A tleap script that builds the chain and sets N, CA, C and O, in Angstrom:
source leaprc.protein.ff14SB
mol = sequence {
  NMET ASN THR GLY VAL LYS ILE CYS LEU GLY
  GLY ASN ILE SER VAL TYR PRO HIE GLY GLU
  ASN TYR ARG GLU LEU GLU LEU MET VAL GLU
  TYR ASP MET GLU SER ILE GLY MET LEU LYS
  SER ALA THR SER VAL ASN ALA ASP VAL PHE
  GLU LEU THR THR LYS THR GLY ARG ILE LYS
  ALA GLY LEU LEU ALA ASN ILE VAL ALA MET
  ASP GLY ASN PRO GLU GLN ASN ILE GLU THR
  PHE GLN ASN VAL LYS PHE VAL MET LYS SER
  GLY GLN VAL TYR VAL ASN CLYS
}
set mol.1.N position { 34.191 -16.953 55.583 }
set mol.1.CA position { 35.255 -17.140 54.638 }
set mol.1.C position { 35.626 -15.735 53.976 }
set mol.1.O position { 34.770 -14.936 53.596 }
set mol.2.N position { 36.878 -15.548 53.892 }
set mol.2.CA position { 37.372 -14.271 53.305 }
set mol.2.C position { 38.061 -14.617 51.973 }
set mol.2.O position { 39.126 -15.229 51.908 }
set mol.3.N position { 37.398 -14.196 50.977 }
set mol.3.CA position { 37.929 -14.392 49.552 }
set mol.3.C position { 38.770 -13.220 49.055 }
set mol.3.O position { 39.335 -13.333 47.967 }
set mol.4.N position { 38.894 -12.089 49.781 }
set mol.4.CA position { 39.692 -11.063 49.370 }
set mol.4.C position { 38.852 -9.977 48.586 }
set mol.4.O position { 39.429 -8.976 48.161 }
set mol.5.N position { 37.580 -10.150 48.401 }
set mol.5.CA position { 36.825 -9.217 47.731 }
set mol.5.C position { 36.314 -8.158 48.699 }
set mol.5.O position { 35.780 -8.505 49.753 }
set mol.6.N position { 36.464 -6.853 48.366 }
set mol.6.CA position { 36.112 -5.856 49.190 }
set mol.6.C position { 34.547 -5.476 49.015 }
set mol.6.O position { 34.060 -5.203 47.918 }
set mol.7.N position { 33.884 -5.489 50.122 }
set mol.7.CA position { 32.436 -5.236 50.114 }
set mol.7.C position { 32.192 -3.999 50.820 }
set mol.7.O position { 32.558 -3.876 51.988 }
set mol.8.N position { 31.531 -2.965 50.123 }
set mol.8.CA position { 31.201 -1.646 50.788 }
set mol.8.C position { 29.734 -1.571 51.160 }
set mol.8.O position { 28.858 -2.015 50.418 }
set mol.9.N position { 29.494 -1.011 52.305 }
set mol.9.CA position { 28.129 -0.606 52.625 }
set mol.9.C position { 27.525 0.327 51.624 }
set mol.9.O position { 28.198 1.308 51.309 }
set mol.10.N position { 26.376 0.161 51.096 }
set mol.10.CA position { 25.657 0.929 50.229 }
set mol.10.C position { 26.091 0.783 48.705 }
set mol.10.O position { 25.805 1.620 47.849 }
set mol.11.N position { 26.791 -0.339 48.478 }
set mol.11.CA position { 27.291 -0.479 47.125 }
set mol.11.C position { 27.168 -1.941 46.623 }
set mol.11.O position { 27.189 -2.137 45.408 }
set mol.12.N position { 27.051 -2.911 47.430 }
set mol.12.CA position { 27.164 -4.265 46.962 }
set mol.12.C position { 25.987 -5.128 47.069 }
set mol.12.O position { 25.770 -5.944 46.172 }
set mol.13.N position { 25.241 -5.033 48.031 }
set mol.13.CA position { 24.029 -5.902 48.271 }
set mol.13.C position { 22.711 -5.241 48.020 }
set mol.13.O position { 21.876 -5.835 47.338 }
set mol.14.N position { 22.458 -4.058 48.517 }
set mol.14.CA position { 21.318 -3.395 48.332 }
set mol.14.C position { 21.374 -1.970 48.740 }
set mol.14.O position { 22.318 -1.610 49.444 }
set mol.15.N position { 20.444 -1.099 48.366 }
set mol.15.CA position { 20.498 0.410 48.825 }
set mol.15.C position { 19.271 0.562 49.561 }
set mol.15.O position { 18.201 0.142 49.120 }
set mol.16.N position { 19.396 1.192 50.752 }
set mol.16.CA position { 18.334 1.512 51.527 }
set mol.16.C position { 18.296 3.027 51.860 }
set mol.16.O position { 19.347 3.667 51.816 }
set mol.17.N position { 17.245 3.563 52.159 }
set mol.17.CA position { 17.108 5.080 52.480 }
set mol.17.C position { 18.015 5.322 53.680 }
set mol.17.O position { 18.351 4.417 54.444 }
set mol.18.N position { 18.415 6.670 53.811 }
set mol.18.CA position { 19.188 7.080 54.974 }
set mol.18.C position { 18.457 6.688 56.235 }
set mol.18.O position { 17.249 6.904 56.328 }
set mol.19.N position { 19.136 6.126 57.199 }
set mol.19.CA position { 18.535 5.715 58.531 }
set mol.19.C position { 18.198 4.357 58.532 }
set mol.19.O position { 17.947 3.796 59.598 }
set mol.20.N position { 18.160 3.684 57.323 }
set mol.20.CA position { 17.775 2.266 57.243 }
set mol.20.C position { 18.850 1.379 56.687 }
set mol.20.O position { 18.653 0.188 56.447 }
set mol.21.N position { 19.982 1.987 56.491 }
set mol.21.CA position { 21.122 1.180 55.822 }
set mol.21.C position { 21.715 0.163 56.793 }
set mol.21.O position { 22.631 -0.535 56.357 }
set mol.22.N position { 21.309 -0.015 58.071 }
set mol.22.CA position { 21.573 -1.095 58.980 }
set mol.22.C position { 20.937 -2.372 58.402 }
set mol.22.O position { 21.360 -3.488 58.703 }
set mol.23.N position { 19.938 -2.174 57.588 }
set mol.23.CA position { 19.415 -3.461 56.931 }
set mol.23.C position { 20.340 -4.153 55.988 }
set mol.23.O position { 20.291 -5.377 55.869 }
set mol.24.N position { 21.157 -3.442 55.334 }
set mol.24.CA position { 22.230 -3.978 54.486 }
set mol.24.C position { 23.232 -4.702 55.295 }
set mol.24.O position { 23.732 -5.738 54.856 }
set mol.25.N position { 23.572 -4.199 56.504 }
set mol.25.CA position { 24.433 -4.866 57.342 }
set mol.25.C position { 23.955 -6.304 57.815 }
set mol.25.O position { 24.682 -7.296 57.877 }
set mol.26.N position { 22.539 -6.243 58.153 }
set mol.26.CA position { 21.907 -7.484 58.412 }
set mol.26.C position { 21.951 -8.483 57.229 }
set mol.26.O position { 22.027 -9.687 57.474 }
set mol.27.N position { 21.910 -8.068 56.071 }
set mol.27.CA position { 21.839 -8.910 54.900 }
set mol.27.C position { 23.318 -9.466 54.752 }
set mol.27.O position { 23.503 -10.622 54.373 }
set mol.28.N position { 24.276 -8.686 55.033 }
set mol.28.CA position { 25.691 -9.202 54.882 }
set mol.28.C position { 25.850 -10.355 55.859 }
set mol.28.O position { 26.307 -11.429 55.466 }
set mol.29.N position { 25.487 -10.162 57.121 }
set mol.29.CA position { 25.498 -11.325 58.045 }
set mol.29.C position { 24.670 -12.470 57.576 }
set mol.29.O position { 25.110 -13.620 57.584 }
set mol.30.N position { 23.422 -12.150 57.150 }
set mol.30.CA position { 22.640 -13.305 56.691 }
set mol.30.C position { 23.309 -14.125 55.501 }
set mol.30.O position { 23.108 -15.331 55.358 }
set mol.31.N position { 24.085 -13.404 54.696 }
set mol.31.CA position { 24.740 -14.040 53.614 }
set mol.31.C position { 26.104 -14.551 53.886 }
set mol.31.O position { 26.920 -14.777 52.992 }
set mol.32.N position { 26.338 -14.736 55.233 }
set mol.32.CA position { 27.522 -15.400 55.873 }
set mol.32.C position { 28.765 -14.537 55.803 }
set mol.32.O position { 29.868 -15.082 55.753 }
set mol.33.N position { 28.648 -13.276 55.798 }
set mol.33.CA position { 29.848 -12.448 55.948 }
set mol.33.C position { 30.236 -12.399 57.475 }
set mol.33.O position { 29.330 -12.258 58.297 }
set mol.34.N position { 31.438 -12.502 57.856 }
set mol.34.CA position { 31.938 -12.478 59.274 }
set mol.34.C position { 31.592 -11.073 59.819 }
set mol.34.O position { 31.697 -10.068 59.116 }
set mol.35.N position { 31.152 -11.048 61.175 }
set mol.35.CA position { 30.790 -9.810 61.724 }
set mol.35.C position { 31.758 -8.712 61.623 }
set mol.35.O position { 31.443 -7.569 61.293 }
set mol.36.N position { 32.937 -9.092 61.915 }
set mol.36.CA position { 34.134 -7.944 61.840 }
set mol.36.C position { 34.177 -7.446 60.408 }
set mol.36.O position { 34.351 -6.245 60.204 }
set mol.37.N position { 34.025 -8.319 59.381 }
set mol.37.CA position { 34.044 -7.864 58.038 }
set mol.37.C position { 32.908 -6.976 57.668 }
set mol.37.O position { 33.041 -6.062 56.854 }
set mol.38.N position { 31.800 -7.250 58.267 }
set mol.38.CA position { 30.600 -6.434 57.973 }
set mol.38.C position { 30.752 -5.067 58.618 }
set mol.38.O position { 30.350 -4.062 58.031 }
set mol.39.N position { 31.336 -5.007 59.840 }
set mol.39.CA position { 31.517 -3.687 60.485 }
set mol.39.C position { 32.573 -2.945 59.644 }
set mol.39.O position { 32.384 -1.752 59.407 }
set mol.40.N position { 33.556 -3.503 59.226 }
set mol.40.CA position { 34.667 -2.858 58.404 }
set mol.40.C position { 34.101 -2.284 57.217 }
set mol.40.O position { 34.431 -1.176 56.794 }
set mol.41.N position { 33.142 -3.127 56.609 }
set mol.41.CA position { 32.578 -2.658 55.290 }
set mol.41.C position { 31.945 -1.297 55.384 }
set mol.41.O position { 31.945 -0.529 54.422 }
set mol.42.N position { 31.361 -0.976 56.641 }
set mol.42.CA position { 30.768 0.378 56.816 }
set mol.42.C position { 31.682 1.444 57.231 }
set mol.42.O position { 31.300 2.607 57.364 }
set mol.43.N position { 32.884 1.063 57.437 }
set mol.43.CA position { 33.795 2.096 58.028 }
set mol.43.C position { 35.100 2.159 57.164 }
set mol.43.O position { 35.157 2.900 56.183 }
set mol.44.N position { 36.121 1.387 57.540 }
set mol.44.CA position { 37.434 1.489 56.922 }
set mol.44.C position { 37.524 1.025 55.466 }
set mol.44.O position { 38.270 1.573 54.655 }
set mol.45.N position { 36.719 -0.023 55.170 }
set mol.45.CA position { 36.716 -0.482 53.744 }
set mol.45.C position { 36.123 0.643 52.925 }
set mol.45.O position { 36.729 0.980 51.909 }
set mol.46.N position { 35.010 1.255 53.257 }
set mol.46.CA position { 34.435 2.331 52.432 }
set mol.46.C position { 35.511 3.456 52.183 }
set mol.46.O position { 35.679 3.951 51.069 }
set mol.47.N position { 36.188 3.803 53.240 }
set mol.47.CA position { 37.114 4.994 53.245 }
set mol.47.C position { 38.148 4.487 52.292 }
set mol.47.O position { 38.487 5.258 51.394 }
set mol.48.N position { 38.729 3.242 52.360 }
set mol.48.CA position { 39.854 2.685 51.498 }
set mol.48.C position { 39.378 2.805 50.026 }
set mol.48.O position { 40.088 3.413 49.225 }
set mol.49.N position { 38.180 2.236 49.632 }
set mol.49.CA position { 37.815 2.199 48.297 }
set mol.49.C position { 37.590 3.538 47.639 }
set mol.49.O position { 37.839 3.766 46.455 }
set mol.50.N position { 37.090 4.418 48.519 }
set mol.50.CA position { 36.755 5.823 47.988 }
set mol.50.C position { 37.934 6.781 48.134 }
set mol.50.O position { 37.813 7.981 47.888 }
set mol.51.N position { 39.105 6.215 48.550 }
set mol.51.CA position { 40.388 6.969 48.880 }
set mol.51.C position { 40.201 8.050 49.722 }
set mol.51.O position { 40.623 9.158 49.390 }
set mol.52.N position { 39.528 7.842 50.942 }
set mol.52.CA position { 39.250 8.850 51.908 }
set mol.52.C position { 39.994 8.579 53.262 }
set mol.52.O position { 39.632 9.156 54.287 }
set mol.53.N position { 41.048 7.684 53.251 }
set mol.53.CA position { 41.710 7.282 54.397 }
set mol.53.C position { 42.391 8.505 55.148 }
set mol.53.O position { 42.688 8.431 56.340 }
set mol.54.N position { 42.609 9.584 54.410 }
set mol.54.CA position { 43.223 10.704 55.117 }
set mol.54.C position { 42.246 11.621 55.816 }
set mol.54.O position { 42.567 12.562 56.543 }
set mol.55.N position { 41.011 11.239 55.512 }
set mol.55.CA position { 39.909 12.135 56.196 }
set mol.55.C position { 38.947 11.348 57.013 }
set mol.55.O position { 38.371 11.921 57.937 }
set mol.56.N position { 38.717 10.105 56.770 }
set mol.56.CA position { 37.727 9.458 57.590 }
set mol.56.C position { 37.892 7.844 57.430 }
set mol.56.O position { 38.731 7.341 56.682 }
set mol.57.N position { 37.049 7.158 58.170 }
set mol.57.CA position { 37.080 5.709 58.101 }
set mol.57.C position { 37.601 4.947 59.262 }
set mol.57.O position { 37.453 3.732 59.385 }
set mol.58.N position { 38.225 5.722 60.119 }
set mol.58.CA position { 38.858 5.114 61.348 }
set mol.58.C position { 38.708 6.163 62.417 }
set mol.58.O position { 38.537 7.347 62.128 }
set mol.59.N position { 38.774 5.717 63.665 }
set mol.59.CA position { 38.737 6.573 64.810 }
set mol.59.C position { 40.253 6.944 65.175 }
set mol.59.O position { 40.986 6.126 65.732 }
set mol.60.N position { 40.669 8.224 64.824 }
set mol.60.CA position { 42.007 8.597 64.795 }
set mol.60.C position { 42.065 10.029 64.903 }
set mol.60.O position { 41.212 10.667 64.287 }
set mol.61.N position { 42.980 10.680 65.624 }
set mol.61.CA position { 43.097 12.106 65.865 }
set mol.61.C position { 43.304 12.735 64.417 }
set mol.61.O position { 44.122 12.299 63.607 }
set mol.62.N position { 42.504 13.755 64.209 }
set mol.62.CA position { 42.655 14.416 62.931 }
set mol.62.C position { 41.764 14.074 61.851 }
set mol.62.O position { 41.655 14.800 60.863 }
set mol.63.N position { 41.081 12.932 62.006 }
set mol.63.CA position { 40.168 12.340 61.047 }
set mol.63.C position { 38.691 12.696 61.445 }
set mol.63.O position { 38.373 12.724 62.634 }
set mol.64.N position { 37.750 12.980 60.401 }
set mol.64.CA position { 36.356 13.054 60.771 }
set mol.64.C position { 35.855 11.776 61.331 }
set mol.64.O position { 36.161 10.725 60.767 }
set mol.65.N position { 35.158 11.774 62.328 }
set mol.65.CA position { 34.665 10.525 62.996 }
set mol.65.C position { 33.220 10.635 63.312 }
set mol.65.O position { 32.821 11.527 64.061 }
set mol.66.N position { 32.416 9.767 62.773 }
set mol.66.CA position { 30.937 9.717 63.163 }
set mol.66.C position { 30.848 8.380 63.969 }
set mol.66.O position { 31.163 7.305 63.459 }
set mol.67.N position { 30.412 8.502 65.225 }
set mol.67.CA position { 30.436 7.286 66.037 }
set mol.67.C position { 28.938 7.005 66.368 }
set mol.67.O position { 28.188 7.920 66.708 }
set mol.68.N position { 28.534 5.733 66.260 }
set mol.68.CA position { 27.232 5.313 66.715 }
set mol.68.C position { 27.350 4.453 67.927 }
set mol.68.O position { 28.236 3.604 68.027 }
set mol.69.N position { 26.417 4.683 68.887 }
set mol.69.CA position { 26.325 3.964 70.061 }
set mol.69.C position { 25.001 3.248 70.265 }
set mol.69.O position { 23.937 3.835 70.068 }
set mol.70.N position { 25.064 1.979 70.660 }
set mol.70.CA position { 23.856 1.182 70.869 }
set mol.70.C position { 24.110 0.358 71.982 }
set mol.70.O position { 25.225 0.288 72.499 }
set mol.71.N position { 23.009 -0.342 72.423 }
set mol.71.CA position { 22.965 -1.333 73.444 }
set mol.71.C position { 23.321 -2.665 72.919 }
set mol.71.O position { 22.579 -3.160 72.070 }
set mol.72.N position { 24.384 -3.318 73.326 }
set mol.72.CA position { 24.800 -4.618 72.848 }
set mol.72.C position { 26.009 -4.515 71.902 }
set mol.72.O position { 26.510 -3.424 71.634 }
set mol.73.N position { 26.446 -5.632 71.420 }
set mol.73.CA position { 27.524 -5.756 70.606 }
set mol.73.C position { 27.108 -6.297 69.247 }
set mol.73.O position { 26.631 -7.426 69.135 }
set mol.74.N position { 27.290 -5.495 68.234 }
set mol.74.CA position { 26.840 -5.855 66.921 }
set mol.74.C position { 27.679 -7.014 66.377 }
set mol.74.O position { 27.143 -7.620 65.449 }
set mol.75.N position { 28.801 -7.416 66.736 }
set mol.75.CA position { 29.551 -8.570 66.406 }
set mol.75.C position { 28.775 -9.772 66.765 }
set mol.75.O position { 28.793 -10.798 66.084 }
set mol.76.N position { 28.058 -9.617 67.906 }
set mol.76.CA position { 27.300 -10.789 68.484 }
set mol.76.C position { 25.841 -10.898 68.002 }
set mol.76.O position { 25.292 -11.986 67.826 }
set mol.77.N position { 25.261 -9.742 67.804 }
set mol.77.CA position { 23.911 -9.614 67.350 }
set mol.77.C position { 23.760 -8.353 66.460 }
set mol.77.O position { 23.734 -7.206 66.907 }
set mol.78.N position { 23.665 -8.682 65.185 }
set mol.78.CA position { 23.596 -7.517 64.236 }
set mol.78.C position { 22.420 -6.701 64.377 }
set mol.78.O position { 22.451 -5.555 63.930 }
set mol.79.N position { 21.272 -7.191 65.003 }
set mol.79.CA position { 20.070 -6.402 65.185 }
set mol.79.C position { 20.181 -5.278 66.179 }
set mol.79.O position { 19.249 -4.486 66.323 }
set mol.80.N position { 21.360 -5.186 66.906 }
set mol.80.CA position { 21.579 -4.050 67.825 }
set mol.80.C position { 21.541 -2.716 67.071 }
set mol.80.O position { 21.242 -1.677 67.659 }
set mol.81.N position { 21.844 -2.749 65.763 }
set mol.81.CA position { 21.867 -1.607 64.945 }
set mol.81.C position { 20.433 -0.969 64.741 }
set mol.81.O position { 20.298 0.174 64.304 }
set mol.82.N position { 19.470 -1.709 65.054 }
set mol.82.CA position { 18.174 -1.303 64.992 }
set mol.82.C position { 17.719 -0.411 66.064 }
set mol.82.O position { 16.633 0.158 65.955 }
set mol.83.N position { 18.503 -0.239 67.144 }
set mol.83.CA position { 18.240 0.477 68.303 }
set mol.83.C position { 19.425 1.452 68.650 }
set mol.83.O position { 20.024 1.299 69.715 }
set mol.84.N position { 19.760 2.406 67.811 }
set mol.84.CA position { 20.876 3.317 67.975 }
set mol.84.C position { 20.495 4.282 69.095 }
set mol.84.O position { 19.409 4.860 69.058 }
set mol.85.N position { 21.319 4.459 70.037 }
set mol.85.CA position { 21.124 5.311 71.272 }
set mol.85.C position { 21.497 6.673 70.864 }
set mol.85.O position { 20.735 7.603 71.127 }
set mol.86.N position { 22.689 6.884 70.195 }
set mol.86.CA position { 23.165 8.221 69.830 }
set mol.86.C position { 24.068 8.121 68.625 }
set mol.86.O position { 24.606 7.064 68.296 }
set mol.87.N position { 24.208 9.211 68.008 }
set mol.87.CA position { 25.321 9.348 66.956 }
set mol.87.C position { 26.125 10.503 67.241 }
set mol.87.O position { 25.552 11.551 67.539 }
set mol.88.N position { 27.411 10.448 67.188 }
set mol.88.CA position { 28.298 11.591 67.400 }
set mol.88.C position { 28.874 12.026 66.031 }
set mol.88.O position { 29.553 11.245 65.364 }
set mol.89.N position { 28.615 13.181 65.655 }
set mol.89.CA position { 29.103 13.724 64.361 }
set mol.89.C position { 29.857 14.922 64.556 }
set mol.89.O position { 29.326 15.883 65.113 }
set mol.90.N position { 31.085 14.969 64.139 }
set mol.90.CA position { 31.929 16.195 64.310 }
set mol.90.C position { 31.954 16.665 65.758 }
set mol.90.O position { 32.079 17.870 65.977 }
set mol.91.N position { 31.852 15.857 66.695 }
set mol.91.CA position { 31.979 16.066 68.121 }
set mol.91.C position { 30.629 16.464 68.775 }
set mol.91.O position { 30.530 16.747 69.969 }
set mol.92.N position { 29.602 16.463 67.898 }
set mol.92.CA position { 28.297 16.826 68.447 }
set mol.92.C position { 27.465 15.598 68.560 }
set mol.92.O position { 27.346 14.806 67.625 }
set mol.93.N position { 26.853 15.439 69.791 }
set mol.93.CA position { 26.066 14.192 70.025 }
set mol.93.C position { 24.630 14.440 69.757 }
set mol.93.O position { 24.064 15.411 70.259 }
set mol.94.N position { 23.971 13.532 68.922 }
set mol.94.CA position { 22.569 13.657 68.518 }
set mol.94.C position { 21.982 12.312 69.198 }
set mol.94.O position { 22.443 11.190 68.986 }
set mol.95.N position { 20.951 12.587 70.001 }
set mol.95.CA position { 20.359 11.479 70.807 }
set mol.95.C position { 19.110 11.033 70.012 }
set mol.95.O position { 18.264 11.813 69.574 }
set mol.96.N position { 19.090 9.656 69.872 }
set mol.96.CA position { 17.829 9.118 69.233 }
set mol.96.C position { 16.752 8.953 70.222 }
set mol.96.O position { 16.908 8.232 71.208 }
set mol.97.N position { 15.631 9.619 69.983 }
set mol.97.CA position { 14.500 9.509 70.930 }
set mol.97.C position { 13.354 8.558 70.446 }
set mol.97.O position { 12.358 8.384 71.148 }
savepdb mol mol.pdb
quit
């Protein structure tokens, strides 16, 4: 159910240490947030709320983009965030070992 309330990762449900904030995404799903809404809360919604849309929040030429890759589809199984394969930050790939 979408009631029009903006939910941001790191600001509405709980705060976790860096590297464990996927746990908040799991709580969002547990509390019945739609998967696509949960993914947006960590990306474009945060950029919108903090007025950073000209810098980040979407994959678009000219914007800063940090990309996370994992096995599986987080829309179908939120727990895929527990096994990140790599992160791309500013064009540099960091492999999770």
